[in-house]
C-alpha positions in Angstrom: 85.1 303.9 -97.2 86.7 303.4 -93.8 84.6 303.6 -90.6 84.8 303.0 -86.9 82.4 300.2 -85.9 80.9 300.2 -82.4 80.8 297.1 -80.3 77.4 295.5 -80.7 76.9 296.6 -84.2 76.8 293.9 -86.9 79.2 294.3 -89.8 76.5 293.1 -92.3 72.8 292.1 -92.0 71.5 288.9 -90.5 67.9 287.6 -90.1 67.5 289.7 -86.9 69.1 292.9 -88.1 68.3 293.9 -91.6 68.9 297.6 -91.1 70.8 298.1 -87.9 74.2 297.0 -89.3 77.3 298.9 -90.5 76.8 298.0 -94.1 73.2 299.4 -94.2 74.1 302.5 -92.3 77.1 303.3 -94.6 75.0 302.4 -97.7 72.5 305.1 -96.7 75.4 307.5 -96.2 76.9 307.1 -99.6 73.5 307.1 -101.4 72.6 310.4 -99.7 74.8 312.3 -102.3 74.6 309.6 -105.1 71.4 307.5 -105.2 73.1 305.2 -107.7 76.1 304.4 -105.4 76.9 300.9 -104.3 78.9 299.5 -101.4 80.8 296.3 -101.1 82.1 294.4 -98.0 85.9 293.9 -97.9 86.0 292.2 -94.5 84.1 291.9 -91.2 84.6 292.3 -87.5 82.7 290.2 -84.9 79.5 291.9 -83.7 80.9 292.7 -80.3 84.4 293.7 -81.5 84.8 297.4 -82.1 87.2 299.0 -84.6 88.1 299.7 -88.2 86.1 298.4 -91.1 86.8 298.9 -94.9 84.1 299.0 -97.6 84.7 299.4 -101.3 82.5 301.5 -103.6 83.4 299.4 -106.6 82.8 295.7 -106.9 86.0 295.0 -108.8 88.0 296.7 -106.1 86.3 294.7 -103.5 87.1 291.5 -105.3 90.7 292.6 -105.7 91.0 293.4 -102.0 89.4 290.1 -100.9 91.4 287.9 -103.3 94.7 289.5 -102.3 94.0 290.5 -98.7 97.4 289.5 -97.3 99.1 291.5 -100.0 97.2 294.7 -99.5 96.8 294.6 -95.7 100.1 295.3 -94.0 99.1 295.7 -90.3 96.2 294.6 -88.1 96.5 295.5 -84.5 94.1 295.2 -81.6 93.9 295.9 -77.9 92.0 293.6 -75.6 91.5 293.0 -71.9 92.0 289.5 -70.7 90.9 287.7 -67.6 94.0 286.4 -66.0 97.5 287.6 -66.9 99.4 285.8 -69.6 102.3 283.7 -68.2 104.7 285.3 -70.7 104.7 289.1 -71.1 105.1 288.7 -74.9 104.8 285.7 -77.2 103.6 284.5 -80.6 100.9 281.9 -80.8 100.5 279.6 -83.8 97.9 276.9 -84.2 95.6 275.3 -86.8 92.0 276.5 -86.3 88.8 274.8 -87.2 85.1 275.1 -86.3 82.8 272.5 -84.7 79.1 271.8 -85.4 78.2 274.4 -82.7 80.1 277.1 -84.6 82.8 277.2 -81.9 86.3 277.7 -83.2 89.2 275.7 -81.6 92.7 274.6 -82.3 93.3 271.2 -83.8 96.2 269.0 -84.9 94.3 267.8 -87.9 96.0 269.5 -90.9 93.2 268.4 -93.2 90.7 270.7 -91.6 92.7 273.2 -89.6 93.9 276.6 -91.1 97.0 278.3 -89.7 96.5 281.2 -87.4 99.3 283.4 -86.1 98.8 285.9 -83.3 101.5 288.0 -81.5 100.7 289.6 -78.2 102.4 291.9 -75.7 101.1 292.7 -72.2 100.9 296.5 -71.6 99.7 296.8 -68.1 97.9 294.7 -65.4 95.6 295.2 -62.4 94.3 292.4 -60.3 93.2 289.6 -62.6 93.0 291.8 -65.7 95.6 292.5 -68.3 95.6 295.1 -71.1 97.2 293.3 -74.1 98.4 294.6 -77.5 97.8 292.1 -80.2 98.9 291.8 -83.9 97.5 289.2 -86.2 99.3 287.9 -89.2 96.3 285.8 -90.4 92.6 286.7 -90.4 90.8 283.6 -89.2 87.4 283.6 -87.5 87.5 284.4 -83.8 91.3 284.0 -83.9 92.3 286.3 -81.1 89.4 285.2 -78.9 90.4 281.5 -79.3 94.1 282.0 -78.8 93.7 284.1 -75.7 91.1 281.6 -74.2 93.3 278.5 -75.0 96.2 279.9 -73.0 93.9 280.4 -70.0 93.3 284.2 -70.5 89.9 284.6 -72.2 88.9 288.1 -73.2 86.8 289.8 -70.6 83.1 289.7 -71.6 83.7 286.7 -74.0 81.3 284.2 -72.4 81.4 282.0 -75.6 85.1 281.3 -75.0 85.0 280.9 -71.2 85.1 284.4 -69.7 83.7 284.6 -66.2 83.2 288.3 -66.0 81.8 291.1 -68.1 83.0 294.3 -66.5 82.4 296.6 -69.4 79.2 294.9 -70.6 80.9 294.3 -74.0 83.5 292.1 -75.5 86.8 293.8 -74.6 88.4 293.5 -78.0 89.1 296.5 -80.2 90.8 296.8 -83.6 92.8 300.0 -83.2 95.0 300.0 -86.3 94.6 298.9 -89.9 97.3 299.7 -92.5 96.7 298.8 -96.2 97.9 299.6 -99.7 95.2 301.5 -101.6 94.4 299.2 -104.6 94.2 302.1 -107.1 96.7 304.7 -106.0 99.3 302.4 -104.3 99.4 304.7 -101.4 100.0 303.2 -97.9 97.0 304.1 -95.8 97.2 303.9 -92.0 94.1 304.3 -89.8 94.4 304.4 -86.0 91.8 304.6 -83.2 92.4 305.3 -79.5 92.0 302.4 -77.0 88.6 302.6 -75.3 88.9 304.4 -72.0 87.3 301.5 -70.1 90.0 299.2 -71.2 92.7 301.4 -69.6 90.8 302.2 -66.5 90.1 298.6 -65.7 93.8 297.6 -66.0 95.4 300.8 -64.7 97.9 299.7 -61.9 97.2 301.1 -58.4 99.6 303.9 -57.5 
């Protein structure tokens, strides 16, 4: 099952949202026609990131996807709006990421705790202090894009946790717009694409 998750919606339940989360909503959907149906989480998006989520209806397929994620998933692309304009119009960022006791992810030089994260970005358009940026990730580490953008002095707009000063859209301006993967049963290459949120483009549309 492939869905579009809205910004603000949890991927799965937590102590504060047992029912208002993507997993619960889609579970209700699949059980409408088959009360015995099950649903399994293949991956997650941050609560305030919008975009494409995959669920499996078979536990063994979920395990297969998660165990071999980098084999099955061929493309993960995002758009974001950053505060400040990246110094380079296009670049690849590589760093080792780890998490501190406050659950804040950051880069480290300690190879014993850091895990490699690779992010490629390209600036699409700019207006004032904001830039619309196309991002592709080649690893799927927690908060990867948010950290890499913030550490180069261009936090994602609305991302107060990682240093943003403004919240012009009243949401984290990060959106997973494309996910391409190999279907684990049929072997078919599946590509799903969403439009960039209108507010992202309006905020960064250059003045004529």
